[in-house]
C-alpha angles and dihedrals in degrees: 000000000000121000114218120203120194126204118226120204118176089343095305119120119226120200124226116271131255108243136168141047124260137179114225140159132238114221125227091268092055097255124144132185116241107228112262091236089058093045090051093061100045111130118231089245089067090065088206087290127131135186116219121197142146113297131195124283092027097296129122119247120214119194129184111245093252093051092044089056090056091044089053090055089055091048091053090054096052117111122256092260088068092057093111091057093046091046095052097041095045097041092051094046116118125187114218132177123219113244127220091272091057094254131138129198116241114201114245093232091059093047090051092048090053090043092236117155122170099318119065137176111224111204127186112227100180102253095026143029119239126208117206140180098251096231092048092050091053090050091047093052093047094046093049100045092103092048090050091058094045092050091047091053095042096050096030095235 
């Protein structure tokens, strides 16, 4: 059994963060297992439901339903000049429910856009899960090593 501890700030509950990197496969129907460590921390508000959409840097972003709802609120408040971003992210969003085996269905058009075939890198990104083509993610990490160090120094993290 996993104990889940929530942090409360000004009366608002914050869920634990998605962390870690995993190698998984996508089956021929487009289903992928959510890592057990991620399933174990899902809040009840998520209702075992996720929203998958295009992410940045050619990855897919997966939000729990409760976090997606908050993200939608932010999208609605963006100025008109951000309409392209809102249009693409919202039009490509797909709601999917986790089955009893801990799998979710990823739409084929999103997998094709991210150039993900059968192998996928699943990366925790705190409030969301990212799906990457494994080769692209390795390249991304290598290409951004210098930026990682600069950001760490600049923001003292």
